[in-house]
N, C-alpha and C positions, 0 to 999 in steps of 0.2 A: 829784372824788368817786371813791373806789376802786371797782373792779369787785368784785361779790359773788363769793364762793367758789362759789356754785351755778352762776353763769354761767360761770366758769372751768372747772368740772368738766364741765358739759354741752357746752361748746365743745371740750373736749379728748377726751372719751370717748363711746362709743355711749350713747344715751339709754335704757338698760335696766339693771336690777339686775346688777351684776357677778357676783353669786353665783348667783342663781336664774333670771335672765332676764326677770323681770317688767318690763313696759314702759309702764305708764300714767304719763306724764311728770308730771302734776299730783300724783301720790302719791309719786313717787320722792324720796329724801332724799340729801343729800351727807354723807359721813362723813369726818372727819379721821383719817387712819391713825395719826398720832402722838398723837392726842387734844389736840393743841395748836391751838386755834382761831385763833391769830394767824398760823399758817403756812398761807397759802392757795395754795401752789404746787401745780401740777397733780400732781406726784409724791406729794403728801400727801393727795390727795383721791380718793375712790371713790364712785361712784353706787351706792346700795343702796335696796331697798324697805324700808318700815318694819320688817318682821319680821326681815330679814337685818341691818339696822342694829342692832336690839336684840340679836340674837345675837352680832354683832361686839363690841358694847359689854360684853356678858356673857362675853366670851372663849370663846364657843362656835365661832367662826370665826376662824381664824388670820390674822394680818396678811399673812403670806407667801402664803397661799392667795388672798387677795383681790387681791394685787399681780399674781400670775400670771394669774388669771381676768380681771382688768381689762385687762391688757396683751396678752392673747391674743385675736385676732379670732375671733368665733364664726362657725362654718360649720354650716348646717343640712344634714343628710343625709336627704333624704326617701326614699332608695332602700329603706331598711328597711321603711318603711310602705307603699311602693308596689310591693313585689316581687310580690304576688299581685293587683294591681289589674286586670290584663288578664284573668286567669282569673275573678275575681269578676264583672267586667262581662260577660264571656261567659255565665256562669251566670245572671246576672240577666236578660239578654236572652232566654235559653233558657226560663227559668221564666215570663217575661212572655208569650212567644209561646204557651207551653202553656196559660196561663191564658186568653188570648184565644180560642184554639181551643176550649177547654172551654166558655167562655161562648157562643160561636157555636153549638156543638153543642146545648147546652141550649136556646137560643132556638129553633133549628130543631125540636127534639123537642117543645117546648111548642106551636109553631105547627102541627106535624103533628097533635098530639092535639086542638087546637082545631078543625081542619078535619074530623076524623072525627066 
């Protein structure tokens, strides 16, 4: 029995959409770049989500772009999102401390009124 083109693609490439990065394996599809379903060589296959697969079949995504994206390892750079993380965390701690202090002060004032 021949190996399915889906298994060949998932063994050869990362299990995410080569174009958008979507990664639910059960939903991902495998496209034949040459549109020849008899050619199951890894070079002719690309993993895509259903939306990107339809866009490729409709000539909205170029074959060359998919090959480059498929063959280029993805690297996530969190530094852009984390650049202000330390400042934000410090501000959050400062605001929480101020809130706790205000709550304690209100409680003391209420207790003082109740005693009088």
